[in-house]
N, C-alpha and C positions, 0 to 999 in steps of 0.2 A: 092560773093554769088554763089552757084552752080546753074546749070540749074534747078534742082528740087526745089530749095528754092526760085526761083524768084517770085516776085509778078506779078500777071496779072492785068493790069489796063484797064478797059473798058472806052473808051472815047466817044463811039457812044450813044448819048441820043435820045430817041424817044419822040415825043409829046404824050400826053394822047390818042389822036385819033389814032395815028399810033400804039401805044401799044395795044389798044383795037382791032383794025383791025387785028393785028398779032395774038392775042389770039383767036378771033372769027373765023379766017380763019383756025385755027388749031383744036380748040375744038368745039364740037357740044354742044351748050347751048340751052336747051329747057325745058319746064316744064315736070316733070316726070309723071304727072297725079294727080288725086285726089282720096281720099278714105275717107270713113266715119269711125271715131273711137269714142270710148267713151271719155268722159271728163277726166277720170282717165288715159287713154292711150295717151292723147294729149300733155303731158309735153314734151317740146323740139321740138315740131313740128311747122310748119308755116301754117297759115291760107291761104286757097286758095281764099277766098273772105272775104269781110268785114262782120262783124256781128254788130247788133245794139240792144241795150237794149230797151225793151218796157216800162220801167219805168226809172225815173231819179234816179241815185245813186250818192251821197246821195240825199234824197228827199227835200233838201233845198239848197239855194244859199250858196256857200262856198268860195267866192273870198276873198283873203287877202287884195286886193285893189280894190276899185270900180272905174271904169273909168269915171263915171259921176261926174260933178262938185259939 
């Protein structure tokens, strides 16, 4: 095999902690901030905080299995 066609094999493995430390020491990871958008424009976005319904949906118990004996 020619020099250009040789495979490069990486043998140095990092632990998950070492890999994360390497990433976070190189890349600045922080929230970008928040903004209020309409429900129509919210598709594909991530919520900045939890939201809760004021009513039960559906308005009845809907378990396929009941845990009680």
